[in-house]
C-alpha positions as CSV (number, residue, x, y, z in Angstrom):
1,M,240.0,-89.5,263.0
2,D,240.6,-93.2,263.8
3,L,237.4,-95.0,263.2
4,K,238.9,-98.5,264.1
5,P,237.4,-98.4,267.7
6,Y,234.0,-97.6,266.4
7,I,234.2,-100.2,263.6
8,A,235.4,-102.8,266.2
9,A,232.5,-101.9,268.5
10,I,229.9,-102.3,265.7
11,D,231.4,-105.5,264.4
12,K,231.7,-107.1,267.9
13,Q,228.0,-106.6,268.5
14,K,227.2,-107.8,265.0
15,L,225.2,-104.6,264.3
16,Q,224.1,-104.1,260.7
17,V,225.5,-100.7,260.0
18,H,225.9,-99.6,256.4
19,G,228.1,-96.6,256.6
20,I,229.4,-93.7,258.7
21,A,230.7,-90.3,257.8
22,V,232.3,-87.8,260.2
23,L,232.8,-84.1,259.3
24,Q,234.6,-81.5,261.4
25,K,234.9,-77.8,260.5
26,G,233.4,-78.6,257.1
27,E,235.9,-81.2,256.2
28,K,235.4,-85.0,256.1
29,I,237.7,-86.5,258.7
30,G,236.5,-90.1,258.7
31,E,234.4,-92.4,256.6
32,H,233.8,-96.2,256.5
33,R,231.5,-98.4,254.5
34,W,230.2,-101.9,255.4
35,I,228.2,-102.0,252.1
36,P,228.5,-99.8,249.0
37,E,226.9,-96.4,249.4
38,Q,223.4,-95.9,248.0
39,P,220.2,-94.0,248.9
40,Q,218.0,-95.8,251.4
41,N,215.0,-95.1,253.5
42,I,216.1,-92.9,256.4
43,F,212.8,-93.4,258.2
44,S,212.1,-90.7,260.8
45,V,215.1,-88.6,259.9
46,S,212.6,-87.6,257.2
47,K,210.8,-85.6,259.9
48,S,213.8,-83.2,260.3
49,F,213.6,-82.4,256.6
50,T,209.9,-81.6,256.9
51,S,210.8,-79.2,259.7
52,I,213.2,-77.4,257.4
53,A,210.4,-77.1,254.7
54,L,208.2,-75.6,257.4
55,G,210.8,-73.2,258.5
56,M,211.0,-71.9,254.9
57,A,207.3,-71.4,254.9
58,V,207.3,-69.6,258.2
59,D,210.2,-67.4,257.1
60,E,208.1,-66.3,254.2
61,G,205.0,-65.6,256.3
62,K,203.0,-68.3,254.7
63,L,202.5,-70.2,258.0
64,A,202.8,-69.4,261.7
65,L,203.3,-71.8,264.6
66,T,199.9,-70.6,266.0
67,D,198.0,-71.6,262.9
68,K,195.2,-73.9,263.7
69,V,195.1,-77.3,262.0
70,I,191.5,-77.2,261.2
71,G,191.9,-73.9,259.4
72,A,194.0,-75.7,256.8
73,F,191.3,-78.4,256.2
74,P,187.9,-76.8,256.6
75,D,186.3,-79.3,254.2
76,R,187.5,-82.3,256.2
77,V,186.2,-81.6,259.7
78,S,182.5,-80.9,260.1
79,K,182.3,-80.6,263.9
80,P,185.7,-80.4,265.6
81,G,185.8,-80.9,269.3
82,P,187.5,-78.4,271.6
83,R,190.8,-80.2,271.5
84,L,190.9,-80.5,267.7
85,G,189.8,-77.0,267.5
86,A,192.7,-75.9,269.6
87,L,195.3,-78.0,267.8
88,A,198.0,-75.7,266.3
89,L,201.0,-76.3,264.1
90,E,203.4,-76.0,267.0
91,H,201.7,-78.9,268.8
92,L,202.3,-81.1,265.7
93,L,205.9,-80.1,265.6
94,T,206.4,-81.1,269.2
95,M,204.5,-84.4,269.0
96,S,201.9,-83.2,271.5
97,R,198.7,-83.1,269.6
98,G,197.0,-85.2,272.3
99,H,196.5,-88.6,270.6
100,P,197.5,-91.4,272.9
101,E,199.5,-93.6,270.6
102,F,201.7,-93.8,267.5
103,T,199.9,-93.9,264.2
104,R,200.6,-94.0,260.4
105,P,197.6,-92.4,258.8
106,G,197.0,-92.9,255.1
107,S,195.2,-89.6,254.6
108,V,194.5,-86.2,256.2
109,A,190.9,-87.3,256.9
110,E,192.2,-90.3,258.8
111,A,194.6,-88.3,260.8
112,L,191.9,-85.7,261.7
113,S,189.6,-88.5,262.8
114,H,191.8,-89.6,265.7
115,E,190.5,-89.0,269.2
116,L,192.5,-86.5,271.2
117,I,192.5,-87.4,274.9
118,Y,195.0,-84.9,276.1
119,D,194.9,-81.1,275.7
120,P,197.3,-80.1,272.8
121,G,200.7,-79.1,273.9
122,T,200.6,-81.0,277.2
123,V,201.9,-84.5,276.6
124,F,204.7,-85.7,274.3
125,I,203.7,-88.9,272.3
126,Y,205.7,-89.7,269.3
127,D,203.4,-90.0,266.3
128,N,203.9,-90.0,262.5
129,A,200.5,-88.4,262.1
130,C,201.9,-85.1,263.6
131,T,204.6,-84.8,260.9
132,F,202.2,-85.9,258.1
133,L,199.8,-83.1,259.1
134,V,202.7,-80.6,259.1
135,S,203.5,-81.7,255.5
136,A,199.9,-81.3,254.4
137,M,199.7,-77.9,256.0
138,I,202.9,-76.8,254.1
139,T,201.3,-77.9,250.8
140,K,198.1,-76.1,251.6
141,A,200.0,-72.9,252.4
142,T,202.6,-73.0,249.6
143,G,200.9,-74.9,246.8
144,M,204.0,-77.3,246.7
145,K,204.4,-80.8,248.0
146,V,207.2,-80.9,250.6
147,R,209.4,-83.1,248.4
148,D,209.1,-80.7,245.5
149,L,209.7,-77.7,247.7
150,L,212.9,-79.2,249.1
151,A,214.1,-80.5,245.8
152,E,214.2,-76.9,244.6
153,R,215.2,-75.1,247.7
154,L,217.3,-77.5,249.7
155,F,218.4,-80.6,247.8
156,R,219.6,-78.8,244.7
157,P,221.7,-76.2,246.6
158,L,223.2,-79.0,248.7
159,G,224.1,-81.0,245.6
160,I,221.7,-83.8,246.4
161,P,219.8,-85.4,243.5
162,A,216.0,-85.1,243.9
163,P,215.2,-88.1,246.1
164,V,212.4,-90.6,246.4
165,W,209.8,-89.6,249.0
166,P,206.4,-91.3,248.8
167,E,203.0,-89.6,249.0
168,S,199.9,-90.4,250.9
169,E,196.7,-91.7,249.3
170,D,195.4,-88.1,249.2
171,G,198.5,-86.7,247.5
172,F,200.7,-85.2,250.2
173,T,204.3,-86.0,250.8
174,I,204.4,-88.5,253.8
175,G,206.8,-86.2,255.6
176,A,207.3,-88.5,258.6
177,T,209.2,-91.3,256.9
178,G,210.2,-92.7,253.5
179,L,212.7,-90.2,252.3
180,E,215.6,-92.0,250.6
181,L,219.1,-90.6,251.0
182,S,222.7,-91.8,251.3
183,T,225.1,-91.5,254.3
184,G,226.9,-88.8,252.4
185,N,223.7,-86.9,251.8
186,L,222.9,-87.0,255.5
187,A,226.3,-85.7,256.3
188,V,225.8,-82.7,254.0
189,F,222.5,-82.0,255.6
190,G,224.1,-82.1,259.0
191,Q,226.7,-79.6,257.8
192,F,223.9,-77.3,256.6
193,L,222.3,-77.6,260.1
194,L,225.6,-76.9,261.8
195,Q,225.9,-73.7,259.6
196,R,222.5,-72.7,260.9
197,G,220.8,-72.8,257.5
198,N,223.5,-71.1,255.5
199,W,225.0,-72.7,252.5
200,K,227.7,-71.1,250.3
201,G,226.7,-67.7,251.5
202,R,222.9,-68.2,250.9
203,Q,220.6,-68.4,253.9
204,L,218.3,-71.2,252.8
205,V,216.3,-71.1,256.0
206,S,216.7,-68.7,258.8
207,A,219.2,-69.3,261.6
208,R,216.4,-68.5,264.0
209,W,214.4,-71.4,262.7
210,I,217.4,-73.8,263.0
211,D,218.0,-72.6,266.6
212,G,214.4,-73.1,267.7
213,A,213.9,-76.4,265.9
214,T,217.0,-78.0,267.4
215,R,216.6,-77.0,271.1
216,T,214.2,-78.6,273.6
217,Q,210.7,-77.4,273.1
218,I,209.0,-80.2,275.1
219,P,210.2,-82.7,277.7
220,T,210.2,-86.3,276.6
221,N,210.6,-88.2,279.8
222,N,206.8,-88.7,279.8
223,P,205.5,-90.3,283.0
224,Q,202.3,-91.3,281.2
225,A,204.1,-93.3,278.5
226,E,203.5,-97.1,278.7
227,T,207.2,-97.8,278.5
228,P,210.2,-95.6,279.5
229,H,212.5,-94.2,276.8
230,P,216.2,-95.1,276.7
231,A,218.5,-92.3,278.0
232,D,219.1,-90.7,274.7
233,Y,215.3,-90.2,274.3
234,D,214.8,-88.5,277.7
235,L,216.5,-85.2,277.0
236,G,213.8,-83.4,275.1
237,Y,212.4,-82.8,271.6
238,G,212.5,-79.7,269.4
239,Y,210.7,-79.2,266.2
240,Q,211.2,-82.7,264.7
241,F,214.7,-83.0,266.1
242,W,215.9,-84.8,269.3
243,T,218.1,-83.0,271.8
244,C,221.1,-85.1,273.0
245,R,223.8,-85.3,275.5
246,H,227.0,-83.3,275.0
247,G,225.2,-80.2,273.7
248,A,224.3,-82.1,270.5
249,Y,221.0,-82.7,268.6
250,R,220.0,-85.2,266.0
251,G,217.7,-86.5,263.4
252,D,216.9,-90.1,264.3
253,G,215.3,-92.9,262.3
254,K,214.2,-96.5,262.7
255,N,216.8,-99.2,262.2
256,G,219.8,-97.0,262.9
257,Q,219.6,-93.8,260.8
258,Y,221.3,-90.8,262.4
259,V,222.5,-87.4,261.7
260,V,224.2,-86.0,264.8
261,V,225.2,-82.4,265.0
262,L,227.7,-81.3,267.7
263,P,228.0,-77.5,267.6
264,R,230.6,-77.3,270.4
265,Q,232.9,-79.5,268.4
266,E,231.9,-78.1,265.0
267,A,231.2,-81.7,263.9
268,V,228.6,-83.8,262.1
269,I,228.2,-87.6,262.3
270,A,226.0,-89.4,259.8
271,V,225.1,-93.1,260.1
272,T,222.9,-95.4,258.0
273,S,222.0,-98.9,259.0
274,D,219.5,-101.7,258.9
275,E,219.5,-102.7,262.5
276,E,216.6,-103.1,264.9
277,N,218.9,-102.9,267.9
278,M,219.8,-99.3,267.1
279,N,220.7,-97.7,270.4
280,P,224.2,-99.3,270.6
281,I,225.0,-97.6,267.3
282,L,224.5,-94.2,268.9
283,Y,226.2,-95.2,272.2
284,A,229.3,-96.2,270.1
285,V,229.4,-92.6,268.7
286,W,229.6,-91.2,272.2
287,D,232.1,-93.7,273.3
288,H,234.5,-93.9,270.4
289,I,234.1,-90.9,268.1
290,L,233.2,-88.0,270.4
291,P,236.5,-88.3,272.4
292,Q,238.4,-87.7,269.3
293,L,236.7,-84.5,268.3
């Protein structure tokens, strides 16, 4: 793997990328650092990890996609309206709970107080509150915070030290953002995804969950959105994963955090950055790395 064209494209645009790692068929075939490797906030790639925690709970029968949100928090909603009453776990996973804008709630009570103006399941609107409520529902069902559950059942098997992951004011793992991992950690996670949840002969989460989470469950080219999405955000959303061009899917975070999984090529690409203009980082993957796979 010749990363020079990718590096040149990043440097020419003065993009603040920290590191990239490329795996194919389970082997590292390319790596480059702009700064020394260290854990950093992967922002919304955190959502994809929360999805895996939920898959574990679903596999064990502790939660189902049809479970109603208010059923998990009977003490926090006195008189739910019909839309909140209909809101189910699957609507949270697909960012379609019906709230019209992006939010960062500090507590479950705050998230449940938001007005839902669309019927759940009908309109995709990206919102941290959805993932935060998923995290809280996992804790209610399993008795474990998402960070602790994954520390035991995902991070440790993958050889990733228990990471930083902040909590809300009411004691739930934020879920939507804040998880701190390195580029190499993201690459290992991508390999776990590529192997459909199997790691060293152990099925850590079912292949069925990975398959469902990483395919389009809801369209994202939302005509009701105030601004159109760039091309790579128009191809659909799964359960806390974006579907991509080239038969790929990805976890995607603010300021240029990516874990891209390409099943056809048996490849994984992980990138960490601190760059507001993040789309060109992904475009350069398509232009300069994909043709070499």
